[in-house]
Structures are given as C-alpha cells and as structure tokens.
C-alpha positions in Angstrom: 62.5 99.1 110.7 59.4 97.0 111.5 59.3 96.3 107.2 62.6 94.6 107.3 62.7 92.5 110.5 59.5 91.1 109.2 61.6 90.5 105.6 65.0 89.4 108.0 62.1 86.7 109.9 60.7 85.6 106.7 63.8 85.1 104.9 65.4 83.4 108.1 62.3 80.9 107.8 62.5 80.4 104.2 66.6 79.3 104.7 65.2 77.2 107.4 62.3 75.1 105.6 65.2 74.8 102.3 67.8 73.3 104.5 65.5 71.2 106.3 64.2 69.9 102.5 67.4 69.3 101.5 69.3 67.3 104.0 70.3 64.0 103.1 69.8 63.3 106.4 66.4 63.8 106.9 63.7 62.0 105.3 63.4 60.7 102.1 61.1 63.1 99.3 58.7 59.9 99.2 58.1 59.7 102.9 57.7 64.0 102.7 55.0 64.2 100.0 53.3 61.2 101.3 53.1 63.3 104.5 52.3 66.4 102.4 49.2 64.6 101.5 48.2 62.9 104.2 47.7 66.8 106.2 45.9 68.1 102.8 43.8 65.5 102.3 43.1 65.7 106.3 43.0 69.2 106.7 45.7 70.0 108.9 45.7 73.6 106.9 41.4 74.4 108.2 41.0 76.5 111.2 40.7 73.8 113.9 37.7 76.1 116.3 35.6 75.4 113.0 34.7 71.6 112.8 32.2 72.5 110.0 35.0 74.0 108.3 37.7 71.2 109.0 35.0 68.4 107.7 33.7 70.0 104.7 37.4 70.2 103.4 38.0 66.9 104.4 35.1 65.8 102.2 35.4 68.2 99.6 39.2 67.1 99.2 37.9 62.7 99.4 35.7 63.8 96.6 38.0 65.6 94.7 40.7 62.8 95.2 38.0 60.0 94.1 37.1 62.0 91.1 40.8 62.3 89.8 41.5 59.0 90.1 38.5 58.2 88.6 39.5 60.2 85.4 42.8 58.7 85.5 41.5 55.4 85.2 38.6 56.3 82.9 41.5 57.6 80.4 43.5 54.7 80.8 40.4 52.3 79.6 39.5 54.5 77.1 43.3 54.3 75.3 43.6 50.9 75.7 40.4 50.0 74.1 42.1 51.9 70.9 38.8 54.2 70.1 
C-alpha cells in the first residue's frame, strides 16, 4: 500500500511540474533557463549545512563554465583562421 501512495505522490508532483512549465502565463523559457543556470552555478542543490561543499561546488562549476567558454572561443578563432 505504501508503494502505491509513493507512486501517486510522485505522479502528482510530476504532473504539477509539467503544468507549471507549460503554463503560457508562467515565466518565459529564457527566464526559467536563466534561473536554472544561476541556481546551478550558485550550488543551490548543495548541502547548506556544509560550507566547504557549497564553496567547493561553486568554485568547481565556475571553473567548468570558464573552461567551456574558453574552449568555445578557441574553436571560433581556430575555425575563423581557416586551419
């Protein structure tokens, strides 16, 4: 019986999330994406009781973002040079 209640709860949570994301009166896709990126880089999902984990996650994600941007710039410059 507990399995069914867990399944029902999970199903309702998923349906509510889909309804929020597809609601035309809700925030735009760009605003939701910007918020998701901001929360990801700010380590909103990290355990707040452990400051080392929070700051380590933030630093790691910022370094990864800078590395990805640097690689994209390098690729554009490499392709623009023609070789």
